[in-house]
Structure formats: structure tokens, C-alpha cells
C-alpha positions in Angstrom: 19.1 -13.8 -4.0 18.9 -17.1 -2.1 15.6 -18.5 -3.2 15.5 -21.0 -0.3 15.3 -18.1 2.2 11.8 -17.2 1.2 8.9 -19.4 0.3 7.7 -18.2 -3.1 5.6 -21.3 -3.9 2.4 -20.0 -5.6 -0.5 -21.2 -3.6 -3.6 -20.0 -5.3 -5.9 -20.3 -2.3 -3.4 -18.7 0.1 -2.7 -15.8 -2.2 -6.4 -15.2 -2.9 -7.1 -15.1 0.8 -4.3 -12.7 1.3 -5.4 -10.5 -1.6 -8.9 -10.5 -0.2 -7.8 -9.4 3.3 -5.3 -6.9 1.8 -8.2 -5.4 -0.2 -10.4 -5.2 2.9 -7.6 -3.5 4.9 -7.0 -1.3 1.8 -10.7 -0.3 1.8 -10.3 1.1 5.3 -7.1 2.8 4.5 -8.5 4.2 1.3 -11.5 5.5 3.2 -9.2 7.4 5.5 -7.0 8.5 2.6 -10.0 9.9 0.6 -11.5 11.7 3.7 -8.2 13.3 4.6 -7.4 14.2 0.9 -10.8 15.8 0.2 -10.9 17.5 3.5 -7.5 19.1 3.0 -8.2 20.1 -0.7 -11.5 21.6 0.4 -9.4 23.9 2.7 -7.2 24.9 -0.2 -4.3 22.5 0.3 -2.8 21.6 -3.1 -3.7 18.1 -4.4 -0.1 16.9 -4.3 0.5 18.0 -0.7 -2.9 16.6 0.3 -2.0 13.3 -1.3 1.2 13.1 0.8 -0.7 13.8 4.0 -3.7 11.5 3.2 -1.5 8.7 2.1 0.6 8.9 5.3 -2.6 8.8 7.4 -3.3 5.3 6.0 0.2 3.9 6.2 0.3 3.4 10.0 -3.0 1.6 10.1 -1.9 -0.5 7.0 1.2 -1.8 8.6 -0.5 -3.1 11.8 -3.5 -4.7 10.0 -1.6 -6.2 7.2 1.1 -7.6 9.4 -1.3 -9.1 11.9 -4.3 -10.0 9.8 -3.6 -10.1 6.1 -0.2 -11.8 6.1 -0.4 -13.2 9.7 3.3 -12.7 10.5 4.2 -14.8 13.5 7.7 -13.5 14.1 8.3 -10.5 16.2 8.4 -7.2 14.3 11.8 -5.9 13.5 13.3 -2.8 12.1 14.3 -4.5 8.8 10.7 -5.5 8.1 9.4 -2.0 9.0 12.0 -0.4 6.7 11.0 -2.7 3.8 7.4 -1.7 4.5 8.3 2.0 4.4 10.3 1.5 1.2 7.3 -0.2 -0.5 5.0 2.5 0.7 7.3 5.3 -0.5 7.5 3.6 -3.9 3.7 3.3 -3.9 3.3 7.0 -2.9 5.6 7.9 -5.8 3.4 5.9 -8.2 0.3 7.7 -6.8 1.9 11.1 -7.1 3.0 10.4 -10.7 -0.3 9.1 -11.7 -2.2 11.9 -10.0 0.1 14.5 -11.7 -0.4 12.8 -15.1 -4.1 12.6 -14.8 -4.7 16.1 -13.3 -2.0 18.3 -14.6 -1.2 16.7 -18.0 -4.5 15.0 -18.9 -6.8 17.6 -17.1 -9.0 14.7 -15.8 -11.5 15.4 -13.1 -10.0 15.2 -9.6 -12.0 12.1 -8.5 -10.9 10.2 -11.7 -7.3 11.1 -11.2 -7.4 10.1 -7.5 -9.0 6.8 -8.4 -6.4 5.9 -11.1 -3.6 6.9 -8.7 -5.1 4.8 -5.9 -5.3 1.7 -8.1 -1.7 2.0 -9.2 -0.6 2.4 -5.6 -2.6 -0.7 -4.6 -0.8 -2.8 -7.2 2.7 -1.7 -6.2 1.8 -2.1 -2.5 0.4 -5.6 -2.6 3.2 -7.0 -4.7 5.9 -5.4 -2.5 4.1 -6.5 0.8 3.4 -10.0 -0.3 6.7 -10.9 -1.9 9.2 -8.7 0.0 8.0 -7.1 3.2 5.9 -10.0 4.7 7.3 -12.8 2.6 6.9 -16.1 4.4 10.2 -17.5 5.6 10.6 -21.2 6.0 10.6 -22.6 9.5 14.0 -23.9 10.7 13.2 -27.6 11.3 
């Protein structure tokens, strides 16, 4: 990987600002996720299928808000960026499904506890992937 292509300089203040915004966007996405998840499960949809549907509901909102506000990407959106975003989100979904399965079906934890653990795991994967791969700052060509 050509390290000059992306700016990976650790700027504590910039990263904390991004993390704060990412978390605020995530709160909105998580709110939608939880509402859809518990609405679907209350109608008898299995937890794993409800997770896929509820997670998907937050992904579209997440892309727009994180691109424009959290990471403040100035370049025009392109298919490569969107595909990277989708890959990160599929990986994050896989983590949430695995954790939900382990908590609920293996550990027999309460539904809310399993959902919370799964969500926290998904957040970690999503922020790292978004910050350092999807919306990584590219140096200007000066």
C-alpha cells in the first residue's frame, strides 16, 4: 500500500472530533436500528432477520451523514467510495450477527443485552473502516 496516498497522521483533536460526530450520527442510526429491530421482533420476525433489516435501515442514513458531516469529504462521491462503505458495513453487520448469535443462542443472554453487545462491536468495526479506509483523507495535489 502506498502510504503517501492517504494521510494517516494521527491528529488527536481531528480524530476526537470525527469520533464525536460519528457517535452522534450513530446514535441516530442506532435509534432507527433499535426501533425497526424491536418492531419486527414484536411481530414475530426472527432476531437474525430483524437484525439484517434494522441494520440496513440505518446504513443509507449513515453514508450521507458520515460523508457530509463526520468526515467532511469534499471530493465528489464515487462508486469506489460507496463500495468500500458497503464492504465495511457488511463486515460490521457480520460482526453484529455473530455477536447477537453468541449472546442469544449460545449464551442465552436477554435480547436487549445481546443487541447492545452486538451494536458496540459493530460500531468499533464501522468507525475504524470508515475513518481509515472509506473516508480516509487524501492529500491535495499541490
